N, C-alpha and C positions, 0 to 999 in steps of 0.2 A: 725781376732778378730775385732769386731765393737763395740767400746766404745761409750756411749751415756752419756750425763750429767745427773747426778741424782740430785746434790744438790751443795752447796757451803760449802768450809771448815769452815767457821764461823759458820755453823750451827751444826757442830758436833765437839765440842772441845775435847783436850785430855782427855782420860778416859771416854769419853762419847759415846752414841749410839743413833742412829735415825733410824726410819722406813719410807721408802718411798714406795709408789705403782707406779710401772713402767710397762707398758704393761701388766696390770692384775697379776703381780707378786709382792709380798710383799718383799721387800729387806731391809735388816738391814745393816747400815753402822755403823762400829765401829772404833774409833780413838785410837790407842794405841801408845802413846809416838811419835805422829806425822806421824805414819803409818796408812793407811785407808785400811780397810777390808770390804768385802761385802759378805753377806750369805744371804740364806732364812731366812725369819723372823719367820717362823713356825719350831717347834720342829719336828723332823721326828717322834717320839714317839707318841704323840697324839696332834699335832698341837698346843702346848703351844705357846704363845706369847713371843718369846726370847727377844724383845725389853724391856720387864718388868724383864728380868732375871739379875744376878748379873755378872758383868765383873771384873775379877781379872787378871790382866796382859792380857796374850793370851786365858784364859779359860773363857767360857761363861756359866753359869748355868742356866738352865731353871727352870722358877719359878714354873712351874706346879708340875713336880715329880723330879726335882733336877738332871736331865740327865746334863753331862758336855761334852763340845766340845771345842776343840782347834780350834780357828778362822781363824788360818793361814792355815789349811789344811782341816778343816770340820771334822776330825776324831773324833768320839764318844770316850771319855775318861772313861766315866762310864755311865751306864744307869739308868733309872728311879729306885727311891727307894718308896716302900710302907712298912713303919714300917721296919722290919727287912728283907724283900724280896728285893732283887735286881735283876733286869732284864736287858737285853741287849737292845740296840736300834740301829738304823742304823745311819750312819755318816751324817752330815748335809751338805747340798748343798752350795757350795761356788761359788762366781764369781770373775773373775779378776777385780781388781779395781786399779785405779791409780789417779793421781791428775795433773791436766793441769791448771798452774796459780792458781786460787781459785776454779776451778770447780772440783768437784769429779766425775769422770768418771767409768762407770762400763760395762762390757760386759756381758748382760743378756741372749745372743743367746744360 
């Protein structure tokens, strides 16, 4: 694993998330109770911007069609909804993340 600095812990307070572009990839950093998670910022369903979604605990809901993801595993908990129709979606891509001092480090390899 090769971890690179993506940002500072002060940029993503507890309960918040922030998108960064690193090596052409949009990476979303999320802070849940002081633990940092990293995932692709685009929803696997139709590329919705996950940084505009709703974070509740470790569950992130896409703002576009309400797909829900476990940010610790990337597992899709529920797919998109179109009125009464519910579909399936792929799991979200997650990246290993860690903190070194005040630096948020991510392996985007």
